[in-house]
DSSP file (Angstrom, degrees, kcal/mol; ACC not computed):
  #  RESIDUE AA STRUCTURE BP1 BP2  ACC     N-H-->O    O-->H-N    N-H-->O    O-->H-N    TCO  KAPPA ALPHA  PHI   PSI    X-CA   Y-CA   Z-CA
    1    1 A M              0   0    0      0, 0.0     2,-0.2     0, 0.0     0, 0.0   0.000 360.0 360.0 360.0 133.3 -107.3   65.7   53.6
    2    2 A K        -     0   0    0      1,-0.1     2,-0.2     0, 0.0     0, 0.0  -0.477 360.0-119.7 -71.7 134.4 -109.7   63.4   51.8
    3    3 A E        -     0   0    0     -2,-0.2     2,-0.1     1,-0.1    -1,-0.1  -0.496  32.4-108.0 -73.6 143.9 -110.4   60.1   53.6
    4    4 A K        -     0   0    0     -2,-0.2    -1,-0.1     1,-0.1     2,-0.1  -0.410  30.4-125.9 -71.2 146.0 -109.4   57.0   51.6
    5    5 A N     >  -     0   0    0     -2,-0.1     4,-2.2     1,-0.1     5,-0.2  -0.340  33.7 -93.2 -83.4 174.3 -112.2   54.9   50.1
    6    6 A A  H  > S+     0   0    0      1,-0.2     4,-2.5     2,-0.2     5,-0.2   0.899 124.4  50.9 -56.9 -46.2 -112.5   51.1   50.8
    7    7 A Y  H  > S+     0   0    0      1,-0.2     4,-2.9     2,-0.2    -1,-0.2   0.908 109.5  50.5 -61.5 -42.0 -110.6   50.1   47.6
    8    8 A E  H  > S+     0   0    0      1,-0.2     4,-2.1     2,-0.2    -1,-0.2   0.900 111.0  49.1 -62.5 -40.5 -107.7   52.5   48.4
    9    9 A K  H  X S+     0   0    0     -4,-2.2     4,-1.7     2,-0.2    -1,-0.2   0.905 112.1  49.0 -64.5 -41.1 -107.4   51.0   52.0
   10   10 A I  H  X S+     0   0    0     -4,-2.5     4,-2.6     1,-0.2    -2,-0.2   0.932 110.6  49.6 -63.9 -46.6 -107.5   47.5   50.5
   11   11 A Y  H  X S+     0   0    0     -4,-2.9     4,-2.2     1,-0.2    -1,-0.2   0.877 106.7  56.5 -61.7 -37.1 -104.7   48.4   48.0
   12   12 A D  H  X S+     0   0    0     -4,-2.1     4,-0.6    -5,-0.2    -1,-0.2   0.902 110.7  44.4 -59.6 -41.5 -102.6   49.9   50.8
   13   13 A V  H >X S+     0   0    0     -4,-1.7     3,-1.3     1,-0.2     4,-0.5   0.938 111.6  51.5 -68.6 -47.2 -102.8   46.6   52.7
   14   14 A V  H >< S+     0   0    0     -4,-2.6     3,-1.2     1,-0.3    -2,-0.2   0.860 102.7  60.3 -62.1 -35.5 -102.1   44.4   49.7
   15   15 A R  H 3< S+     0   0    0     -4,-2.2    -1,-0.3     1,-0.2    -2,-0.2   0.785 102.3  55.2 -59.9 -26.1  -99.0   46.5   48.8
   16   16 A Q  H << S+     0   0    0     -3,-1.3    -1,-0.2    -4,-0.6    -2,-0.2   0.604  75.0 110.4 -86.3 -12.3  -97.6   45.5   52.2
   17   17 A I  S << S-     0   0    0     -3,-1.2     3,-0.1    -4,-0.5     6,-0.1  -0.508  70.2-132.0 -66.6 117.0  -97.8   41.7   51.7
   18   18 A P    >   -     0   0    0      0, 0.0     3,-1.7     0, 0.0    -1,-0.1  -0.286  24.1 -88.8 -74.1 156.0  -94.2   40.7   51.5
   19   19 A K  T 3  S+     0   0    0      1,-0.3     3,-0.1    67,-0.0    63,-0.0  -0.357 116.4  35.5 -55.8 136.1  -92.7   38.4   48.8
   20   20 A G  T 3  S+     0   0    0      1,-0.3     2,-0.3    62,-0.1    -1,-0.3   0.433 107.0  84.9  95.4  -0.1  -93.0   34.8   50.0
   21   21 A Y    <   -     0   0    0     -3,-1.7    -1,-0.3    66,-0.1     2,-0.3  -0.922  54.8-159.2-131.9 157.5  -96.3   35.3   51.8
   22   22 A V  B     -a  100   0A   0     77,-2.3    79,-3.4    -2,-0.3     2,-0.3  -0.889   7.3-153.7-125.1 163.0 -100.0   35.3   51.1
   23   23 A A  E     -b   59   0B   0     35,-2.5    37,-2.4    -2,-0.3     2,-0.2  -0.954  19.8-118.0-130.9 153.8 -102.9   36.8   53.0
   24   24 A S  E  >  -b   60   0B   0     -2,-0.3     4,-2.5    35,-0.2     5,-0.2  -0.514  27.3-112.9 -85.8 160.4 -106.6   35.8   53.0
   25   25 A Y  H  > S+     0   0    0     35,-1.2     4,-2.4     1,-0.2     5,-0.1   0.918 120.3  49.4 -56.3 -43.9 -109.4   38.0   51.7
   26   26 A G  H  > S+     0   0    0      2,-0.2     4,-2.7     1,-0.2    -1,-0.2   0.869 108.3  52.6 -65.2 -37.3 -110.6   38.3   55.3
   27   27 A Q  H  > S+     0   0    0     82,-0.3     4,-2.5     2,-0.2    -1,-0.2   0.926 110.7  47.0 -63.8 -45.4 -107.2   39.2   56.7
   28   28 A V  H  X S+     0   0    0     -4,-2.5     4,-1.8     2,-0.2    -2,-0.2   0.919 112.1  51.5 -62.1 -42.7 -106.9   42.0   54.1
   29   29 A A  H  X>S+     0   0    0     -4,-2.4     5,-2.3    -5,-0.2     4,-0.6   0.941 110.8  47.7 -58.9 -48.4 -110.4   43.2   55.0
   30   30 A Y  H ><5S+     0   0    0     -4,-2.7     3,-1.3     5,-0.3    -1,-0.2   0.930 113.3  47.1 -58.3 -47.6 -109.6   43.2   58.7
   31   31 A L  H 3<5S+     0   0    0     -4,-2.5    -1,-0.2     1,-0.3    -2,-0.2   0.762 107.0  58.3 -69.1 -24.3 -106.3   45.1   58.1
   32   32 A A  H 3<5S-     0   0    0     -4,-1.8    -1,-0.3    -5,-0.2    -2,-0.2   0.553 129.0 -93.7 -82.3  -7.5 -108.1   47.6   55.8
   33   33 A G  T <<5S+     0   0    0     -3,-1.3     2,-0.3    -4,-0.6    -3,-0.2   0.400 102.4  68.1 117.4  -3.7 -110.4   48.5   58.6
   34   34 A N    > < -     0   0    0     -5,-2.3     3,-2.2    -6,-0.2    -2,-0.1  -0.797  54.1-161.3-151.7 105.3 -113.5   46.3   58.3
   35   35 A A  T 3  S+     0   0    0      1,-0.3     3,-0.5    -2,-0.3    -5,-0.3   0.648  92.2  63.9 -60.0 -15.0 -113.4   42.5   58.8
   36   36 A R  T 3  S+     0   0    0      1,-0.2     3,-0.4    -7,-0.2    -1,-0.3   0.380  79.2  85.7 -90.6   5.1 -116.7   42.2   56.9
   37   37 A W    <>  +     0   0    0     -3,-2.2     4,-2.7     1,-0.2     5,-0.2   0.230  47.1 116.9 -89.7  14.0 -115.1   43.4   53.6
   38   38 A A  H  > S+     0   0    0     -3,-0.5     4,-1.5     1,-0.3    -1,-0.2   0.894  82.3  44.0 -52.5 -43.8 -113.8   40.1   52.4
   39   39 A R  H  > S+     0   0    0     -3,-0.4     4,-2.1     1,-0.2    -1,-0.3   0.884 110.8  54.9 -68.2 -37.4 -116.1   40.2   49.4
   40   40 A V  H  > S+     0   0    0      1,-0.2     4,-3.0     2,-0.2    -2,-0.2   0.876 103.0  57.3 -62.5 -36.8 -115.2   43.8   48.8
   41   41 A V  H  X S+     0   0    0     -4,-2.7     4,-2.7     1,-0.2    -1,-0.2   0.930 105.8  50.2 -58.7 -44.4 -111.5   42.8   48.7
   42   42 A G  H  X S+     0   0    0     -4,-1.5     4,-1.8    -5,-0.2    -2,-0.2   0.918 111.4  47.4 -59.5 -44.4 -112.3   40.4   45.9
   43   43 A Y  H  X S+     0   0    0     -4,-2.1     4,-1.0     1,-0.2    -2,-0.2   0.930 112.5  49.6 -62.2 -45.2 -114.1   43.1   44.0
   44   44 A A  H >< S+     0   0    0     -4,-3.0     3,-0.7     1,-0.2    -2,-0.2   0.913 111.5  47.9 -61.5 -43.6 -111.2   45.6   44.5
   45   45 A L  H >< S+     0   0    0     -4,-2.7     3,-1.4     1,-0.2    -1,-0.2   0.826 103.9  61.3 -69.7 -29.8 -108.6   43.1   43.4
   46   46 A H  H 3< S+     0   0    0     -4,-1.8    -1,-0.2     1,-0.3    -2,-0.2   0.772 113.3  36.8 -67.2 -24.7 -110.6   42.2   40.3
   47   47 A V  T << S+     0   0    0     -4,-1.0    -1,-0.3    -3,-0.7    -2,-0.2   0.013  82.9 162.8-114.4  26.2 -110.3   45.8   39.1
   48   48 A N    <   -     0   0    0     -3,-1.4    -3,-0.1     1,-0.2    -4,-0.0  -0.231  27.6-157.4 -48.3 118.6 -106.8   46.4   40.4
   49   49 A P  S    S+     0   0    0      0, 0.0    -1,-0.2     0, 0.0    -4,-0.0   0.601  84.7  34.0 -79.0  -9.5 -105.5   49.5   38.6
   50   50 A D    >>  +     0   0    0      4,-0.1     4,-2.9     1,-0.1     3,-0.6  -0.524  60.0 170.5-146.2  71.4 -101.8   48.6   39.1
   51   51 A P  T 34 S+     0   0    0      0, 0.0     6,-0.2     0, 0.0     5,-0.2   0.766  83.2  54.4 -58.4 -25.5 -101.1   44.8   39.1
   52   52 A E  T 34 S+     0   0    0      1,-0.1    -2,-0.0     3,-0.1     0, 0.0   0.884 119.3  31.4 -73.6 -37.8  -97.4   45.5   39.0
   53   53 A G  T <4 S+     0   0    0     -3,-0.6    -1,-0.1     1,-0.2     0, 0.0   0.681 119.3  53.0 -94.4 -20.8  -97.5   47.6   42.2
   54   54 A I  S  < S-     0   0    0     -4,-2.9     2,-2.6    -9,-0.0    -1,-0.2  -0.895  77.7-151.8-117.9  98.3 -100.4   46.0   44.0
   55   55 A P    >   +     0   0    0      0, 0.0     3,-2.2     0, 0.0    -3,-0.1  -0.357  28.1 163.9 -76.7  71.2  -99.6   42.2   44.2
   56   56 A C  G >   +     0   0    0     -2,-2.6     3,-1.8     1,-0.3   -11,-0.1   0.710  64.3  75.5 -63.2 -19.9 -103.2   41.0   44.2
   57   57 A Y  G 3  S+     0   0    0      1,-0.3    -1,-0.3    -6,-0.2    10,-0.1   0.675  83.4  69.0 -65.5 -14.3 -102.0   37.4   43.4
   58   58 A R  G <  S+     0   0    0     -3,-2.2   -35,-2.5   -36,-0.1     2,-0.5   0.353  82.0  89.9 -84.9   6.5 -100.8   37.2   47.0
   59   59 A V  E <   +b   23   0B   0     -3,-1.8     8,-0.3   -37,-0.2     2,-0.2  -0.919  53.0 160.6-108.2 127.1 -104.4   37.1   48.2
   60   60 A V  E     -b   24   0B   0    -37,-2.4   -35,-1.2    -2,-0.5     6,-0.2  -0.762  44.0 -75.7-132.9 175.1 -106.1   33.7   48.5
   61   61 A T    >   -     0   0    0      4,-2.2     3,-2.3    -2,-0.2    -1,-0.1  -0.226  52.8 -98.2 -69.8 168.4 -109.0   32.2   50.4
   62   62 A K  T 3  S+     0   0    0      1,-0.3    -1,-0.1     2,-0.1   -38,-0.1   0.763 127.7  50.0 -61.7 -24.1 -108.8   31.5   54.1
   63   63 A D  T 3  S-     0   0    0      2,-0.1    -1,-0.3    32,-0.0    33,-0.2   0.337 125.0-103.0 -96.1   7.5 -108.0   27.9   53.3
   64   64 A G    <   +     0   0    0     -3,-2.3    30,-2.1     1,-0.3     2,-0.2   0.535  66.7 153.0  92.2   7.0 -105.3   28.9   50.8
   65   65 A R  B     -C   93   0C   0     28,-0.2    -4,-2.2     1,-0.1    -1,-0.3  -0.511  40.1-130.8 -75.1 135.8 -107.1   28.3   47.6
   66   66 A V        -     0   0    0     26,-2.6    -6,-0.1    -2,-0.2     9,-0.1  -0.408  35.3 -91.2 -76.9 162.5 -106.0   30.4   44.6
   67   67 A S    >   -     0   0    0     -8,-0.3     3,-1.1     1,-0.2    11,-0.2  -0.611  22.7-155.8 -80.1 126.2 -108.7   32.1   42.5
   68   68 A P  T 3  S+     0   0    0      0, 0.0     7,-0.7     0, 0.0    -1,-0.2   0.709  99.0  44.6 -70.3 -16.8 -110.0   30.2   39.6
   69   69 A S  T 3  S+     0   0    0      5,-0.2     5,-0.1     6,-0.1     4,-0.1  -0.175  77.3 172.3-119.7  39.9 -110.9   33.6   38.0
   70   70 A F    X>  -     0   0    0     -3,-1.1     4,-2.3     1,-0.2     3,-0.7  -0.306  31.9-137.8 -52.7 123.5 -107.7   35.5   38.7
   71   71 A A  T 34 S+     0   0    0      1,-0.3    -1,-0.2     2,-0.2     2,-0.1   0.650  91.5  57.1 -65.9 -17.7 -108.3   38.7   36.8
   72   72 A F  T 34 S-     0   0    0      2,-0.1    -1,-0.3     1,-0.1    -2,-0.1  -0.322 136.5 -30.9-116.2  51.3 -104.8   38.9   35.3
   73   73 A G  T <> S-     0   0    0     -3,-0.7     4,-0.6    -2,-0.1     3,-0.2   0.482  96.7 -90.5 122.7   5.6 -104.3   35.7   33.5
   74   74 A G  H  X  -     0   0    0     -4,-2.3     4,-1.8     1,-0.2     3,-0.5  -0.103  62.2 -53.2  83.0 175.9 -106.4   33.0   35.3
   75   75 A S  H  > S+     0   0    0     -7,-0.7     4,-2.6     1,-0.2     5,-0.2   0.829 132.4  59.0 -62.8 -33.8 -105.5   30.7   38.1
   76   76 A N  H  > S+     0   0    0      1,-0.2     4,-2.3     2,-0.2    -1,-0.2   0.898 106.3  48.8 -63.4 -37.6 -102.4   29.3   36.3
   77   77 A R  H  X S+     0   0    0     -4,-0.6     4,-2.5    -3,-0.5    -1,-0.2   0.906 110.4  50.9 -66.7 -41.1 -101.0   32.8   36.1
   78   78 A Q  H  X S+     0   0    0     -4,-1.8     4,-2.6     2,-0.2    -2,-0.2   0.931 111.2  48.3 -61.2 -44.5 -101.6   33.3   39.9
   79   79 A I  H  X S+     0   0    0     -4,-2.6     4,-2.8     1,-0.2     5,-0.2   0.916 110.7  51.5 -61.5 -43.3  -99.9   30.0   40.7
   80   80 A E  H  X S+     0   0    0     -4,-2.3     4,-2.0     1,-0.2    -2,-0.2   0.921 111.4  46.9 -59.7 -45.4  -97.0   31.0   38.4
   81   81 A L  H  X S+     0   0    0     -4,-2.5     4,-1.0     2,-0.2    -2,-0.2   0.906 113.1  48.6 -64.6 -42.2  -96.6   34.3   40.2
   82   82 A L  H ><>S+     0   0    0     -4,-2.6     5,-2.4     1,-0.2     3,-0.7   0.926 111.2  49.5 -63.3 -44.6  -96.8   32.7   43.7
   83   83 A E  H ><5S+     0   0    0     -4,-2.8     3,-1.4     1,-0.3    -1,-0.2   0.853 105.2  57.8 -65.6 -32.8  -94.3   30.1   42.8
   84   84 A N  H 3<5S+     0   0    0     -4,-2.0    -1,-0.3     1,-0.3    -2,-0.2   0.783 104.2  53.8 -64.0 -25.9  -92.0   32.8   41.5
   85   85 A D  T <<5S-     0   0    0     -4,-1.0    -1,-0.3    -3,-0.7    -2,-0.2   0.480 127.3-103.1 -83.2  -4.4  -92.2   34.3   45.0
   86   86 A G  T < 5S+     0   0    0     -3,-1.4     2,-0.6     1,-0.3    -3,-0.2   0.614  77.5 138.4  91.2  13.6  -91.1   30.9   46.5
   87   87 A I      < -     0   0    0     -5,-2.4     2,-0.4    -6,-0.1    -1,-0.3  -0.833  49.0-135.9 -97.6 123.4  -94.6   29.9   47.6
   88   88 A K        -     0   0    0     -2,-0.6     7,-0.6    -3,-0.1     2,-0.5  -0.621  17.1-164.4 -80.1 131.4  -95.5   26.2   46.9
   89   89 A V  E     -D   94   0C   0     -2,-0.4     2,-0.5     5,-0.1     5,-0.2  -0.979   4.3-171.7-118.6 123.0  -98.9   25.6   45.4
   90   90 A V  E >  S-D   93   0C   0      3,-2.9     3,-1.5    -2,-0.5    -2,-0.0  -0.965  71.6 -20.6-120.2 120.2 -100.3   22.1   45.6
   91   91 A D  T 3  S-     0   0    0     -2,-0.5    -1,-0.2     1,-0.3     3,-0.1   0.850 129.4 -49.2  52.3  38.9 -103.5   21.2   43.7
   92   92 A G  T 3  S+     0   0    0      1,-0.2   -26,-2.6   -27,-0.1     2,-0.4   0.574 118.4 107.4  82.6   9.7 -104.5   24.9   43.7
   93   93 A Y  E <   -CD  65  90C   0     -3,-1.5    -3,-2.9   -28,-0.2     2,-0.4  -0.934  55.8-148.1-125.8 146.3 -103.8   25.5   47.4
   94   94 A V  E     - D   0  89C   0    -30,-2.1     2,-1.0    -2,-0.4    -5,-0.1  -0.891  32.3-113.8-104.1 138.7 -101.2   27.3   49.4
   95   95 A D    >>  -     0   0    0     -7,-0.6     4,-2.6    -2,-0.4     3,-0.6  -0.636  29.3-165.6 -73.1 104.4 -100.2   25.9   52.8
   96   96 A M  H 3> S+     0   0    0     -2,-1.0     4,-2.0     1,-0.2    -1,-0.2   0.815  83.5  59.8 -66.6 -30.7 -101.5   28.8   55.0
   97   97 A E  H 34 S+     0   0    0      1,-0.2    -1,-0.2     2,-0.2    -2,-0.1   0.868 116.6  33.7 -64.1 -33.4  -99.6   27.5   58.1
   98   98 A Q  H <4 S+     0   0    0     -3,-0.6    -2,-0.2     1,-0.1    -1,-0.2   0.847 131.8  25.9 -88.3 -37.0  -96.4   27.9   56.2
   99   99 A F  H  < S+     0   0    0     -4,-2.6   -77,-2.3   -11,-0.1     2,-0.2   0.457  80.9 120.4-115.4  -2.1  -97.0   30.9   53.9
  100  100 A Q  B  < S-a   22   0A   0     -4,-2.0   -77,-0.2    -5,-0.3     5,-0.0  -0.485  71.1-112.5 -71.5 132.2  -99.7   33.1   55.6
  101  101 A W        -     0   0    0    -79,-3.4     2,-1.6    -2,-0.2     4,-0.2  -0.452  27.0-134.6 -58.0 121.1  -98.4   36.7   56.3
  102  102 A P        +     0   0    0      0, 0.0     2,-0.5     0, 0.0    -1,-0.1  -0.146  67.6 112.4 -82.4  46.2  -98.4   36.8   60.1
  103  103 A V  S    S-     0   0    0     -2,-1.6   -72,-0.1     1,-0.1    -2,-0.1  -0.973  87.1  -4.5-119.4 124.1 -100.0   40.2   60.4
  104  104 A G  S > >S+     0   0    0     -2,-0.5     3,-1.0   -74,-0.1     5,-0.8   0.342  96.5 111.1  83.3  -8.3 -103.5   40.4   61.9
  105  105 A I  G > 5 +     0   0    0      1,-0.2     3,-1.4    -4,-0.2    -2,-0.1   0.726  65.5  67.0 -77.1 -18.2 -103.9   36.7   62.3
  106  106 A D  G 3 5S+     0   0    0      1,-0.3    -1,-0.2     2,-0.1    -3,-0.0   0.727  91.6  65.2 -68.2 -19.9 -103.8   36.8   66.1
  107  107 A E  G < 5S-     0   0    0     -3,-1.0    -1,-0.3     1,-0.0    -2,-0.2   0.365 127.1 -95.8 -85.2   5.8 -107.1   38.7   65.9
  108  108 A G  T < 5       0   0    0     -3,-1.4    -3,-0.2     0, 0.0    -2,-0.1   0.652 360.0 360.0  93.8  16.0 -108.8   35.6   64.5
  109  109 A V      <       0   0    0     -5,-0.8   -82,-0.3   -82,-0.1    -4,-0.2   0.447 360.0 360.0 -95.7 360.0 -108.7   36.3   60.8
């Protein structure tokens, strides 16, 4: 069986982020197998082959900032999608204490 590449591992993690939660780039990187892949996560999400099935809009910076260059409609579209999930966005930021997906964060991501 062929081993998955980095992007496939990242997409597998992002698919698991439940509605109503966000994850940070570093958190996704850690869960995908390499905590140093935060930038790779950004690259992978920018070329997301399945925006409907891989909810890349649920990935934000570690401080909760939405992406100003969200690949599928800009930051306003990302905010709209997050708010449709029930996530409050204030001045371009998500409250990570309230909305961060609680998986992997005990490990310091």
